[in-house]
N, C-alpha and C positions, 0 to 999 in steps of 0.2 A: 363427285361430279363436283366442282366448282365454279360457282358462274358470279362474274362481278361485274357492274357497268362501269364506263370512262366516260367521263364529260368532259368536256374541252374548258380551258380556261376562258373566260372573256377579257381580251386585251383591245381597249379603246375601239373602234370603229369596226363595222362587217367587215366580210370580203376575206380576214383574216383566215389562212388554213395550216394543219400540222401533220408532222409528220407522227407515223405509231409503227414502230416495229416490235415484232413479237416473236416470241422462241419459246426454248421449253429445254428443261435437264432432261436426262436420262431416265427412262420410267413412264412416260408420258407424253401429253400433244394439248395444244390448245385446239380444240375441236370449230369453235367460232370466234372470230370469220375464220381462225386459219392461224397458221405463221406465215412473215414475212413481214415486208413493207407497206403499210397503208396512207395513204392519206386523207384527210377528211378537214370539213368545216370546220371553223369556229362555233362554237356549241353542241355539236353531232356526240350525241347519245350513242359509244359502242358497248356494244357487251359481250363480252369474253366467256366462255366455255373451258378450264381444265382438266382435262378425263386422265385417270392413272391406268397404267396397264397391271394387270393381275401382277400380284406381288412385288407393288410401291405403293405407296400410299403421297395424295397431295401434302405437301408442308406450306409453302405460299408463293405470294406473289411479290417480285423486288424489281427492282429498276432505276431509269433515271426518271420516275413520273412523280416527282412533286408530293403531294399528301397523299398516307393511304391512310384510311383506318380500316381493322380487323380482318387484315389481309389475306385470310384464312377461315375467313364464313362465305358467305353468299350473300348476294342482293348488297354486296358491297361497293359506297361509293366513293370513286377517285378523281380530282379535280385538278386536270393537266394546266400546268400554265408554259407550255413551248411546248417542242417537239423533245420527243420523249421514247423509250423503249422498254419493254415490260417484260420479265421473265417465270414461266411458270415452274415452280421449282417444286424436285421428286425427289422420296428416297425408297431406298429397300425395306419392306416389312418380316417379322418372321413370318413363315408360310401357314402358324396356327395363332395370329395375331393381328392386331392392328394399331395404328397408332396412339389411339384411346386406349387400348390396353396397357400398351408399354407404359404411359405414365401412372399408372393405377398402383393403387399400394397392395401386395397380395396380401389375400385373407380372406376370411370367412366368419358370418355372423349367425349364431343358432339361438333361435328364439325356444322358449319351453313354454307351456300352459298346463296348469294342474286345474283339477279335478274342481280344487277348491282354495279358498287364501286364508289369510289372516294366521300365518305361521310363526312362532318364537325361536326357528330352528331353520336354515339352510346345510345342507352336506355337499360336498363336491370333491369326485375320485378321479385326478387325473394322474398320469403315467407320459413322463416327456421323452418318448424312445431315442429321441434325432435332435440333440440342440445346435445349433451354430456355432461355425468356431472359425470364421472368418469376418471379415471386414468392416469398416472404419465409419462411423460409430453405428454398429449393429443393433437392434431393440426387435426384442420377441415378446410382446403381451400374452398372454394366455390365462383374461380374465373372464370373472363371472359374475356380472350385474345382477343387483337386486334391485326391489324399489317397498318402500313401506307404505301404510294406508294415509299418509299425511302428502304423500304424493312425492315424495324424494329421493332420494338413490344411493348411489354407490356401488363399488365392485371390491374383489377379492381374487388372489390367484397369484400365481407365478410370473416372472419376469427375467428374461435372460438381456444382459448390456455387452457386448464386444468391443474394445478397442482395441488399436496397434495392433492390425491386423492380425489379432488373435491372442497378442500376448497378451491381454487381461480378457478375461470373462468374468465378467460379476453376475450373480443369482440372488435373484431377491424372491419376496411374498410380499405382497401389497394389501394391505387393508383401509379403504377411504371412502367416508363417508360424505355426500353435499351437507352445506347451508342448506336453511330453506330458501334463503335469498341473499342477493350480495350486497344488502345492506348493513349486516350483521353475520355473528358466528352464532349457528344454534349448534353445530358440532363442535365438541371439543376434544384431545385430546386425554386420555386418562390414564396414560401411561408414561413413563419419562422420556421415554424415546420418540414416544409420537411427536407429531407437530402441528401446525395450521399451515395452509395455503391457499395462496389465491390467485394460479396460474390457469385453472379452469372453475372458475367460481370459488365462494369460500368453499372449505371444508378442511377434515383433520384427516390426518393419513400418517398410518403408521405401518414400517416398513420395517425387515430383516433381514440382511443379507450376509455374504461371505467376503464383504472387501473388508480389510483391517485397517484403510487407508480414508475411508469417508468418513465424513463429520458427521452425518447424521445417521438414525436409525440404530440399530442391533443387531450387534455384529455375532455370528457363531460362524465357525468355522468350515460347519455342514450342516445345510439345511435341507436340503436334498439332492438327490441323484438321478441321473440320467438314467433310464430304464427301470424304476421302481416305480411303485405305486405309493400315492399319498393323499391321504382325505385332508381337506380344508372345511372345519365347520366355523358360517357365521352365528352367534346365536343372541339372547335375550341374558343379559348376566345378574346385572343387580338393579333393581329398582330404587329409586330416590328422590327425596321431597322435591325436588324439581324439575325431575327429567329421569332418563333412561340409561343405562351402560349395556352397551353393546359389546360381544368381545368376538376374536378370531383366532383359531388355531390349527397348525398344520398338525398332522400324523400322520409317523410313519408305518404302514400297516404290515410289515413284515415284524417291526421289533416295539411295534408300541408305542413306543416315545411321540409324547404330545409337547409341542412347542408352541407357546405364546405368539400370534403376530403382532397383538396387541389389543385396548381396549378404547371405543369412544362413547363419550356421554353426549345425550341427545337432548337438549332442551324441551320443554312440555312444551304440544303442539294443538292448539283450542280446536275437536274437542278431545286429542289421544295425550295419553300419559308418554311423553317422550314423542317419536316420531307415530308411534302406534304397533302394529303386526307386520310383518311382512307381507304382501299381498301374493296372490297366484299367479304373475308368469314374470320370469326371468329371462336369462340370456346370457349365451357363454361366446368370447370373442378370441380367436389363434391368429392374428395379424404380425407383420415384418414391416418394417422400415429404417433407414439410416439416412444417418445427414440430414439434409436439408430437400434431398431429393426422393421421390418414389418412383423409382424405376423398376417394375415387374419382373421382368427376364435379368437382372442381374442380384434375385435375392439367391441368399444361401440355403440348401433345403433342409427342412423343421419337418415334424411329426410330433403333435400329442394326442391320445386317447382319452378324452371324459367318459365317467359311468357317473348316470344320473341325468341330473339332481334329483338329491332326495331333499324334500321338506317335510318338516312335523309339526305336529297340531295336538288336540287332546283325543284325537281318537287314533294315532298311528303314524307312519311314514309312507309317506306316498313317491312316485316317479310320476313325472309330467304325463299326461294324457298324449300331447302332442310338441312334436318337435319339427321346427321350420327354418330351413338355410337361406340366408340371402347371403352371395359373395360378392364381393369385389369382383370391377371387371378386369383382374388379370388373371390370366389363364395359366399361370402359375402357384392354384390356390384351388385344394381340391377338398370339399366335407363329405363325409358317406356315416352310413349306418352301417354296418354290420349286422347289429341287432337291438332289438328296442332299447332303449336303455342308454346304449353305446353310442358315442361320436368318434370319428376320426376326422381329425384335420390334416393337414399337408400345405408345406409353400415352399417356394423353391423351385430352387434346379430340382429338374428331372422331372418336374410336375406338368402334365399338358393336358387342361381342361378344355374342350373343343369352347371358341367364341360363342358357338352357336347355341353350348348347350345353356337353359334359363337361369338366371340369378339368384332364381327363388324357388324353392318347392318346398314340399312337404315331405319330410326324413320318414314319417311313422305319425299313426295315429292309431287312438287305441283305448278302450275299455278295461278297468281293474277293478281290484279288489284292495281294500286295504292290506297291507303285511308290511314285517318287519325291515327293516333294514337291512338284512342279512341276507333275507328272501328275496329283496327287492333286486340286487344286483344280477343282472345277466351273468 
């Protein structure tokens, strides 16, 4: 339900009257004061309420009405400067969605909380079982976030970019760490294929990919395949006089082949050597977007399965004790956990999560003993 107020324009002396014609498109009506032609004296305030029918949503007010501010919001003030008409516009909606959902980016975020902190290594296992093959330009990132004791962090994980309606599909693995602030670089490339960046704050980034035409990053003909399990590892690699080098690798769990994603040097930050160790909170997300629009109902199907993450300290390897899911408003995005430590995320066509479902929920929470990586994987 949308309510707005109309104020007659002040034109010269009093006694002037205006004609107001009110109508609506299919899918709703103006319930106050109704629809038709009305007259009112100069300076009169007229309140209108537009109400959508089931299966429709209110879009905006249009017509020959002078100036309009925030036409799709409640309590909007419109100043009229003469006789005019106003139309309440409605459009159909998906039976499981509403206007706000349609404009959202399909995706979900899972936060993980460990029982301890100060880790020297994170591991995450992923299996991208269904990859997108259409859309211009379609991008699916499935990344793991991490944070250091100094407060800054980064991300690592696979990504797919689809161009030319599926004519070109690029698979990547990205390793990125932000600088402490935007005034200077404190994260530095430590491999020849790694670069500096400033599109989302200062950062250093390493990319490996299967695109032979790319001008940056390291090319590999095959870095990962659909339907296979891979382990991505981020770990403290080398201590320098003025900082610490961290590296990320991806391992094919079927063949045992390990490929370097890249290395990034972190300058010392008082009181930490480098940025310090990894803290006890991390998170993973899987989302989809294409072009400049975020259109929930137009996303192609994609699915990824994650195991872990696992964090290593001096005592052993831990699974997080808690996983919490936060969804976007898009109904074409679902996150669930068939068992502790396993997360399944689906986005796109065919996924129909009810808009009434909570956007945030605890997937699992448990207490556990220290165990080895092999024993930790469900």
